[in-house]
N, C-alpha and C positions, 0 to 999 in steps of 0.2 A: 292857621290851622295846618298841623299838623302828620307829616306820613312816616312811616316808617320804612326801616330800609329795605325791606322784603319788599313791599310795598312799589316802592322805585326803580328796584333793580325789575322787578315785573312787567311794569311798564316799558321802560329801554329794551327787552327782551321782543316784547311783542311788537313794537316800533321796528327793532331792527328785522325780524324776521318779515315781517309787511315791507319794509324798504327792499328787502334779498328777493321777496318774490315778486316785486316789482319791475325789477332789471329786465330793460329789454334791449336785447340785441339781435346782430343780424348773421347768417350764414349763408354762404353763397356757393355755389354746383355751376359748374359748366359742363353738360352731359349732349352726348350726343341720343337723340330722339328715341332710336330704335335700340342700337345696342347697349346704350347702357341704362334700360328702362328697368332693369332688377336693382342696381343700385338707386337710381331714383325713387323706385317703390321703396326701397328700405330706408332711404331718408327720412321721407315724407311719412312712413310710419312711424318710424324710432323719435321726430320731431312732434308726432300728433300723440305718444303715446308719454313724452316728458312732459308734454304741457297740460294733460290730463294731469296727472300727478300732482301739479302745480307749487313744487317746491323747487321747479329749477327755472324761474323764471320767464320771461314772455318772449321762444325765441321766433323769429323772424324767418321763412326760408327766400330765397332768393336762387333761381336757377334758370341759367341761359342756355339754349339750345344752339349746335353748331352744327355744320357739313363736317364730317372727318377730315377731310381735306384742309381745310381753310385753318390752317394755325394763326394766322394772322388776326380772322375772326375773332379768335379764342382769345388773344391778347389784349385786345379792344375793349370787348365785353368785361373780361376779367378786370380790365383798370377799370372800368364804368362803374362794376359794382364796388370796388374799392374806395375810389372818389365819390362817389354820389349816392349808394345807397348804403355807404360806410360801413361795408361787413367785417366782421373781427376774424373769420376764418375760410377757407377757401376748400370744399371738397372736390376730388378729382374723379375724371372715368374711370374706361375699364380700357383706354388707348394708352398705350407707355410712352409713346413719341408724344402727343399730345400733353399728357401730364410733366412731360422734360420741360415742355416748354413754359409750362405755367408757373415750373417750379423755380425757376430764372427768375421772374415777378417777386414770390414769395418770399424768395432767399435774401433778395433785394431790399423787401419793405416790412422784413419780420411777421408775418401774417402766416400763422401755423395751415400747412398745408396737409389736409389728411385724405391719403389713400386707401384701398381696403382690397389690393388686384395681386395677381402673382405676375408682378414687375421681373422681367427676368435681367435686368439693369442689376448692377450689384451696388453701384455709386449712389451715393445719398447726399441731399445738398443741407443746410443749417436748418430748413425751416420743415422738409418731407417728414412727418410721422406715417410710418409703414403699420399696418394692423395685421396684415398677412403675415403668417407666423414661418415664413420663409427656413431659418436655420432651424426651428422645432421641427417642420417636416421631414428635412434632410436625414437630420438626426435619426428621426424614429423611423424612417426607411432602411436606414443602415444597420439599425438595434434589430429592425423584423429579418432582414439578411441573415445577422449574427443566432438572432434565436432560434429562426428555422435551419439554420447551419444550411444555407442555400450557396455552393460552391460553382455553380454555373448558372449564367444568368444571361438573357438575351433583354437586350436595351431599346426598346422600340420607341423613337422620338420622331419628332417632326420642328425642324428648325435648327440652326447651330447653337442659337443662345443658350437653349435648353441645353445640350450637351456642355454647354461652358461652368454651367453653375455645379455640374455632376465632375468636373475635374476634379476635383478634391477627393473624391472617391475612387475615382479611376484610376490614379496615379498614386494616391495612400500606400504606403510600403504596411501599414495596417490592416489593409485588407487585399494584399498580394495574392492571398490564397485563393480568393473568389477570382474567376474566369470570366470575363465580361466579352459577349459579343453584340454590336453593336446592328442596329438596320435600321436606316433615315429612309423617313416616308418620301419619295420624291414627285413633285408635281400631282398629289393627291391618289396617287398609285398604290391605295390599302393593299389591294388584291398582291401586287407584285413582294410587299412587306410580308405579307401575311405566307406566300410560296418559299420566300427567303426561309422563314423560322419551320416550314415543314422540309426543305430540303437540309438547312440544318440539324434536325433531328434524323435524319435519314444518312449523314453522315455524307451527303453530296459535296460538301463546301469544304471538307476538310479530311487528310491524311487519315486511315482507317485508325494509326496509330495514336492519333490525338482525338477521334472521334469520343466521346461523351454526349451521354442525354442530357439536351436543353428543354427542359420542360418549364422552365419558372420563369415568367416574364413581367418585366416591369416596362408599363406602358405609362410615358410622360409623354401626356397630351391633354387638350380641352376634352371636354364633354363628346360636344359633337363628333371631334375627331375619332376619339377614343371607340364609340359608337361604332363607327363608319369600319374603323378597325377590326375591331370585334365580329360585324357582319362577315369580313372576310374570314376571318379565321372559321369560323363557322360553317362556311363553304368549304375551305380546307381540312377542314375535321379536327382543326386545332382544341377546338369547347369539347373536350370530353374529360377522364375521370382522372388522367395524369397531370393536367396542366393546372397551373396555379400565376393568377395575373394580378399583379399588385396593380392597383390604379392611385397614382401621387396627383389626381385633381380634387381627390376628396369629396366627389358629387356619387359617390355610389349608391348612395339612399336616395338620391334625386332621379339618375337615369331608368330611363326605360329598357329593366335585365330582362322581359319576361320572354323574349325568343332565347334568351342564353340560361333560365336559373336552372330547367329541368334537363340537361347534358351532364350532370355530375361536375364539372368542372367550380375552380372555387375561384370566386372573385373577393380580394381585398383591399379596404381601404382605410387609411385615418378619418378620425369623425370628430371635429373640434368644438362638437358644441355640447357646451359644460353642462350636463345634470345638476349639480349645484346651485346655479344660477335658476333655474327653470323651476326648483324647490323651493327656492327661498322666494320667488316672485309667483309663485304659481296662482294666487288672487289677483296679481295684478298686469299678466306678461302670459299670453296663450301663443305657445312657441308652434302650436298647427294653425294657430287662425293666420299666423306670422308669416308661415309658406304657404298658404293658400292664397294671401295678399300677394306677396311677390310670383305667385305662378300664374296667378289671372291676371296681372296687371305684364306681365312677360308676354304670356300668349295670345293678348292684346297688340302688343305692339310690336311681334315678330311673329306673326303666326304659326305660333307653336313650333318654334324652332326647337332643335334638341341641342342649342348650348347653352342651357338655362345653368348659370354659374350659382346655386343658392351659396353657397360659402362667402363669397365676396360679400353677397346680400347683409351676412351673417357678421362679417369682419366690417361692411359699412354700419350697421346697428351698433355695435361696439365704437366706433370711432366717434360719431355723434353722442353717446352716452359719455363717453370718456372727456368729450369736450365740454358738454353741458356741466358734469360733476366738479370740472377741472375751474371754467368761469364761475362757478357757482360758490366754490370754496374761495376761491382769490377774493372775490364780492364782499366776502365776510372781515375780510380785513384790509381791503383796497379800494381805492374808488375806481370801478369799473365803469359805472354807466356815461363817462366823460364820452363825448364824440369822438372817434378817430380822426385823427388828422392827416391821414395817409395819401400820399399824393405819390404819382407812378413818376418813371424818370421819364422827361422829354428832353427836345433838343435845347428849347429854352428853359430849363431846368432842372433842377437836381432831385433825387426820388427824396419821400421825408416817410420813414419808416413809422409804424404802427407803436405807440409809448409802451403798450401792454403786451405786445408780441413775444419777446423775449421769456417773457415771465408765464404767459400761457405756452410755449412752447416747452419750457422744462420743466414746469409742473406736468403736463400731460406725457411728457418721456417717464417722468420720474415718480409716476403715480402710482399708488394702492388700491387700484380698483379689481372688482372681480366683475367681468360683464358675461354677454352671452356666450363667447368663446372661452371663457376660461379665466386664468389669471393676467391680467394687462399689465404687470411687472413686466412682462417678456419683452416690454418694447423699450427698456433701459438697455438693450445691449449684454447686462451681464444675465446669462442663462439659471446660473448658482441662486443668483437673488428672487427667481421666480418659483412659482409649484405650478407652471404649466403642462399640462398635461393633453393626451387626447384618446378618445376611446377608438377601438379597432374593430371594424365591423366586417360581416364573411357572408358571402353569399355563395353557399357551399353544395357538399351533397344531396341534405335535406330540399333544397330549392329555396330555402329561409333566408331572410336577411336576418342576421342575430349580430346581437353585441357578445362578441366574446373576450372581452378584455379592455386593457390600456395599457397606454404607453407614457413612463414620465421619464427626465432627463435622468433623475438620481438612480433609478433601479430598473431602469430600459424597459423591456416588454413583458406583462404578465396578460398572457391567455388562458381560457381553460377551451379547447376544442373537442371536448369527450362528446358532448351533443352530438355533433359531424360523425363521429368515427365510431358511434354507436349505432349511427343510422346506416352507415358502410358497414359495420362488422354484422348486423342482423342479416344480410342479404349477401353473406358469406363473401367479401372483397376484400380484397389486400389493403389494407392501410397504409400509407405513407408515411416517411417518419417525420412531417409536421403533422399528424395527428396522432402522432403517439405522446404519452405522456416523459418528461423532459427532465434528467436530474442532474444537479450540478453535484460530482463526484470530488469530495476531497481526499485526499490518501497521503502516503510520505513514503518516502524514498528510503527502502529496506529490501534487500536482496533478501530470497528469490521471488518476495511475493509483488514487490513493485521495482522496476528497472528504467533506464533508460537505454532505449538500444544503440547500438554502437554511432549508425548515421542518425541519430536523432537530431542532429542541427539542420538536417534536410528535409525533415517531417515536422509537421504541424499538428496542432492540437491531441486528439487522442491516440493517433498512429506512433508518438514516439515514446510511448511505455509498450512493456512486454513484463511477463511474470504470472505469477501463481494467481493473485488476486487478478489482475487483467481479463485472465483466459474464464474466470468465474466469473467475473462482471458481464464480459461478451456474451458467457451461455444463457445468464439469466436475462439479459436484455432480449436474446433472441426467442428465448422461451414464453416470457413475462410479457413482452412488445412493448418495451419503454426504449427511450433512445437516453444519453448522456455523453457530458463531457465532463475528464477528468482534470482536474489542478492538485498540484503540490503543495500541501499546507504551509502556508506564507512563514510562520514561526518554525517549522520543521518537528514537531511535539505534538504525542500524540493525545494530550488529555488530561488538564491535572486543575483540580479545585486547589490552586495553591494556597487561599488565603480561608478556605472555609464558607467564602461569601456565594457562591455561586456565579463567581467571574472567573470562568474554567478558560485554559488556551487551549492550542491545538485543535485539533479536529474535532475535540467534543464543543471547542469556543464558535467554530465555524458553522456548525450545525446549530447551535443556540442562538448564534446571533444573523441566519437568517443566509450565510453567507455559501450555503450550502445544503444538498438536502437529503445527501447520504454519506456517509465515510465507509469506505471500503479498503480496508488495509489489516496487518497484522494488529488490530486492537482489541487486547483481552477485554471482556466482559467480567466487571463486578459489581460490588452491589452499591458501590458509590455513583460509578456512571451510569447503571441504570436507573437511577434515581432522576436523572438530570434526561435521557434520551433513551427512545426504544432499541432495543437489539434484537436482532434473528436467532436463530436456533445455530450453535455454533457450528460451522463450518471446519475446524479444526480441533481436535481437543491434545491439549498439553499440558506442560507442569514446569517447575524449575529444576533448572539442573546447573552444573558446574562447568565451565568451559576453562580448561588450561594448557599450557602450551608441554608437549612430551619435551623432556630432559633431554640434552644431548647424549648421544652412547658415550659410555664408557670406557676406557680401554681395559683390555683385561691384564692382570697383575700377574706375575712371578707364579704364583703358584694356584693361578686358576683353574688347574687341573683337578684341585680337589673342591670345586666348587659341584660336583654334579651330586655328592653326597652331603650331605649336615656333617656338624662336625658331632654332634652327640652318635650318628652312625660309626664316625669313625672312630672314636672312642669306642664304643661296641667293638668294631672289627679287631682292634688293638687288644683288649680284654680276651674276644673269645681266641687268640690267636694265642695267646697266655695259656688260658684254660685248656683247649684241644691240647698242645703241647704236655703239659703235666700230663693231663689223663692219660694220653697217649703211653706217655713214658712211665706211667704207673700202671696201666693197663698192661704194656709190653712185658713189664717185669714180672708182671705178679701171673701170667697164664705161662702155665709150663709148656705152652705150643710155640711159643716165642725163642725159647731155647733151641739152639740145635748147633752140629758140628759147625768147623769154619768151612763147609762145602754147602753154597748157601742155598742146595734146596732139600735138603733134608733137616730133619728136626732130632732132636737127643736121642727121643725112644727110637726113630727109624732111622738108625744110620746109612750112611750111604756106602753101596756097595764097594765104592775103591778105599771105604775104611780099614778093610782087612789088608790092605796091602801096604798100606803108609806105614812104613817101616824106619822110616828115615829119623834119623833124629833132628835133620835140621827143618823138619816139616813136621810137626807133632800136630797131634788132632787134638783140638783143644774144643771147650763147651763155649759158645759163644750167644750174646742176644744184640739183634743189630741196632735197638732202640736203648742206644745211651740217649743222655737228654740232650747233647747237642744235632747228635744225626735227627733226634727228634724234634726239634728245630727246625733242621733242616728238611727233611719230609714235609711238614706242615707248611712251610712257605714254602718249598720248591712245587709241590701238590697245588697250592693255590695260585701262583703264579704259574702254571703251569711248565714247568721249566723240566718237569719231569725227575723221577728217582732211583737211583740204582736198587733197591730194596722198598718189599712191602709188605704189609699184614700179610700174616699166615692163621692166626687165632681166631675164630669167630669174633669173640670181642673186638681183637682190633682193628678186623674187616668191617664190624658195625659201626665203629667210631669211625675211621675213615671215609665210610661210603657217607655218612650222615655230612662230615666234612665236606666230601665232594659237592653234594647237593647243597649245600650251605654257599661255598664261593662260586660254584657254577651261575647261580641264581644273582649272586653281588656282583659277578664279574660281569654278568650280562648285562644287568642293570647299568654296571658305571658306564660301560662303555656306548649303550644307547644313549645315556645323558650325558654325556661328554662332547658329543657330536653336538647335541643342541646351545649346551652352556658355551661354546667357545666360536661358534656361527650364528645363533642369533642373539640380538640384543636386546635387552629387555630394561630400559633404565627405570629411576626408582623413582617414585611421587610418593611424597612425604605423606597424603593428605588421602582419601578415600573415601568420607562421605562428608556431607554438610556437617556434622559434630567434632570433626577433627578440623575442619575451616576454622569454626567457631572457635575452638579452644588452640589457637595456636598467634601468633605475630609476626611469625616469619614472611609469611605471603600475604599481600594485601588483596582484599578483594572489597567488589560493590557491583554496581547495575545501571539502568538506564535514570537519568532523574526525571521525576514527574511521572514514570512509567508503572506499569501496574504491579511488576516484580518489587519497586521500590515501596508501593502501597502495601501488597503483602506483608512485608518486615515490618514497617513501619505500625502496622494496625494487630499482628501478630501478638500475643501474650504467651508463647510459649518461651521458657527462659533463653535457648540458646539464638531462639531467631531474635527476643530480646536486647541480647548482647550484642549480635551481628548488627543491629538495625544502631546500638548505641557507637559500633566502631565507625560504621559507614558515614553517622553523622559528623561524625568530631573528625574524619579525615576527609581530604579530598581524594573521592575513590569514584565518583559518578561521573557518568559518561553520559552523552547528549545523543545517539545514536549505538545500535547494535556495529554498526563498521568501525566506529571508534574505540569500542568496549573490546572487540578480535583484534587490532591493532596494538592494544595495549598487553592485551593479554600476550601477544606474539614477543614484543618488544621487552618485556617488564615480569617481576615475578610477582603477577597479578593474576587472581582466579575470577573471573565474568560469571555470573549470575545473570543467566538469560533464558529463554521460555523453551524448552525441548526442541520442539520443531526446527527455528531457528539455530540450536546447538545442532542439532543432525545435518541439517545443511551444511554449514562451515567443516564439521568434523568431515564430511562427504569430497571437501572441497582442496580442504589443508589437512595433509597427510601428519601437518607437525599439529596438531591440537587435537585433542579428546574429550571426551566427558566424564567425570569424575563422580564418581556414587550414581544415585538412583536418580527419581524423579519426584519432586515435590509436590504436594498438592493437583489438584486435577480443575484443572479451568479451559475455556475456549476462546476462540476467537470468534467474534461475530461481525456481523454488518450493523451498523449506530443509522439510525433514523430519528425522524421527527418525534416528538412525543405524541400520540394516538396516529400513529402514520396507519393508512390503510394497506400500507405496501409492504408492513411486519410480518404479516402472517401468510401474507402471499409469498413474498420471498423465501419464508423457513418453510414452508410446505417444499417447496420445490430445491432447497438446500436438503431437506431429508430424502426427498426422491433421489438427488443426484449421487447422495451416500447407500442409497439402497442399489442403485444399478453401477457402482463402481466409477460415478464418473471424477469423483475429488480426488479418488487414490489413483487415479490413472495422470489426473495434471500433477499433482506432488509428486508421484515418479517422474514424471516428464522434466519437472524444476529442480528434483533433489539429486536426482541419478540420470539423468541422459542427459543432462547439460553441462558436459566436461566433468562429470564426477571423477576424480582419482582414487579414492580411498574406498576397500571394497567395505568395509564394517567399522565401527566403532570401538566396538565391546576387544576386536583384536590389537587396537591399538600400541595399548601400554598394560603392562603386565606389573603388577606394583611393586616385585620383588623376583630377584633371581630365581628361578623353579630348582629347586632341591629336594633327592628324596628325602623323607624324613623316615623320623625311628617308627614312626605309625605303618608305612611304606613296607618295611619290612622287617617289621616284630615278629613277624609267624616263624622267618628264618631263623632268628638267635632262639626261639622257643624249640623248634624241630634239631638246631644243633644243641640244646640243652639236652632235651628229648634223648640222643643220640649217644651224649656222654652216659647219661645214668644209664641208659640201657647198659651199654659197653661196660659199664661198673657192675651192673649187677650180671652180665654176662659171664665175667672174668673169674667173679666169685663162686657160679657155679659150676664153672671149668674148674677151678681149685679145688672144690669140695669133691666132685666128682671124681679126678684124680688120685686125691689122698685116700677116699673113699674104696679106690680100686688097688690103691696098694695096700691099705690097711688089713683089708682082707684077704690079700694075698699073700701077707707076710707074717701076716696075726697080730698085729699090732694096735692098739687104741686108734680109733678115729680122731680123737683131739691131739693127739700127740704127734700123729704124722701131719696135721694139717699146721701146728706151728713151727715142726720142723721145714715145712716149704715154704712156708712165710718167712722163717728166717734165711731160710737158702734164697729167696727171691729178691732180699731186701739185704743181701751180703751179710746176715748177723752170725753165720755158723760156718764152719768149716766145711771146704767142698768138698773133701776128701771123703767124709762120710756120708755122701749124697748116693743111695742105692744106685739109684739110676747110673751115677755116671761109673761105679766099679766095676758092673759087669762088663763093662766093655775091654778089660784088663785082661781077657783070657782071649781075645780078638785083636789084640794092639800091644804089643811089648816090644822091648829093644833088646838089644843083646846083652844086657846086664840081667834081663831076668825082669825088669821092671816094664811096665808098662808103659807103653811109648803117649800115653796123656799125663802120666806122673809127673811131677818135680823132682829135683835132687833129694827132695825130705820124704815123696812118695804120696804126694795129695795129686789129686786131680788139678790139671791150671782148667781155669775158669775164665774167660776176658767177655768185655763187650766190643763189639766193632764201633 
């Protein structure tokens, strides 16, 4: 007969399963009948449950009872079970000292010793496997302190052994900010301990300057003693709204809290029962039935004692469950059904170890099981290799026992207490900080938004920060009812998707990775960022501008006195002097009224009265004109420079021209004098760029911005030609900086223009007068608060920011940090003028027009004077007008003989010498004419 391979394999598989299920082994236990009733009940329940499943073999349970004080009897009975009953594992009870005696035997024989109690001893032997999660419980308690930010804690304990295991917490530098006050219960006097807590709150035990509210209590006692202390606290009035009690015994769900649940105090406790195990085994395991079984057996054996430790029963179940799984696993590839040859040590013989003991111990410790209390990999001593977690229970304001979250080593505490806080708010009761939503806030060190205080090394947490954003966050926290912890972003960056694949760095990355829930910083809102996170309404509006160093002052040159007027005006003034001189010379010689005798007060037509008596040949009376060419030059210059002149104009035409000149030089001299003081005393450095286009079109001044910031993204994505040119320059050169502070330092020390947000630029120029803003503001954007996508807080914070803007709160805070914190410079606009201020032609063009009009009018008037005079003479002497006009013009221009002029000839009758010739005639008989 032939059989195929599959058929043979199936037969062997069935035989192997059958042989495995038929494996029989014994587990021993030594209990005190009354005190260990809950552990015994858990062992019997777990063995029965495993046997019913039919895959763990035939488990036989051997239990011996002892008196609590008879350790010798316990050792004797343990050896009997090992040698005669051939047990392969031993379960310990709830008495730590008895377990220590049994552990000495199991260490010697390599027998797995399973315990599930809160043993205060920290040393462990080679065979003891402790299922009580002591390290995890300690870590969870500390993480709850941190999560709720408890800085003042009253620790109530009983027995020195309990306080020793908290020694790490009390002495650690990491928790130095937490202040503990220790209250030990002596001789069962719980009322005295409660009274000490009350007195502590009333500052009776502390100096007034050290007094602080101690309303957070850590109660480290067993369930019965915890209940008794809570009764004493109720009598002292401590069970009320402001008090929180954190219970380390993890028995909040099994304790009778009926007397305390309606006093609004809050009781918190970790809860290690794993919901995943219950879900996966809901058809095979009924946890409610398990608790009822334990409670019933406990009440039967202890007369309803309040010291029921349900969690010890839970961990005992896991101990039996883990051992059965490991034994069954080893049986699949080892011969485990041989009879143990274990012998205890005696005086007449040596001990004999269990042949499979070490394999069982090692495999239990390094198991990969998931029990009623969660991940049993915690037994290996490496918390990182375990995914063990605990639920967190709260008996709070509502009087109900609620599951509010969980704790796990990797991410600490996650709780939601909104239900409890809502019940409190509905009655208008002030909510404590623990009940408020808490945010981890990431920020970046950037003045004046976020800075460290001068004494920050003496401070901790949020108190070491200050700045505009810190004040804004505090205001939002107070008005919206949330708490927060601030930390600076680890990589010091704002946030940039450098590779375009969603791997953001900086503050953006921390929000996306769940390392922070909120970013409060000078974080610019732009399209790319708003696709990844939610932003509130901007709390500050801004744009991009240029920060540049004010150039050093230039020393005045030798000809700085010329600076008040532009070179065009100086040229025009010189031309005006020449024009006025020629005009005055022409007008004065053409007009008849500027010709006079050498008596300076009289004209040729109205001789001086003394002329009749001037018969002296030595002092002849001659016709003269004061406005020779050089005299005219002197007159123009002396009147302009206010030097004065010994003659003045007499004719209407010359006076009109002179008056116009006086008005001209009066205004010019006044403007020059006023502008000279400003030019010589006020330094106005010269800056070669005036706007962004000037910066883009030059190469002398380097420029850049923050690497990975919104300003860099603006130039990177812009399609404007000047911006594209600037981005290409910045990308090719090493011009980027890591922060605004670095950019300001570079602007001060190098020929460097720093592109930055206008609000930050305004602050820097306020603080340092050597810095200035160039040009206007480019673009329009704002700083917003970033939160995770679809956060319910985005709209609430946005509405509050708009309310602050309406009430002027944001402007007040900006004034506080921009102008009231040691600001030295009054204004950025007056810091620099881009060129020396000099009057231009446009400022004084009217003067030159006035002067020109005066010259033209003088020419017109002198023509009318000449015509009038010639008309009068021609009519009087009966000559043609044109002939007389030409005669006068030739005389004025020295083109005819002076002796022929009629006006001069008339004087001969009143001015003659002894020879019969007029005194004003020369030796040839002609009239003497001269110009002075």
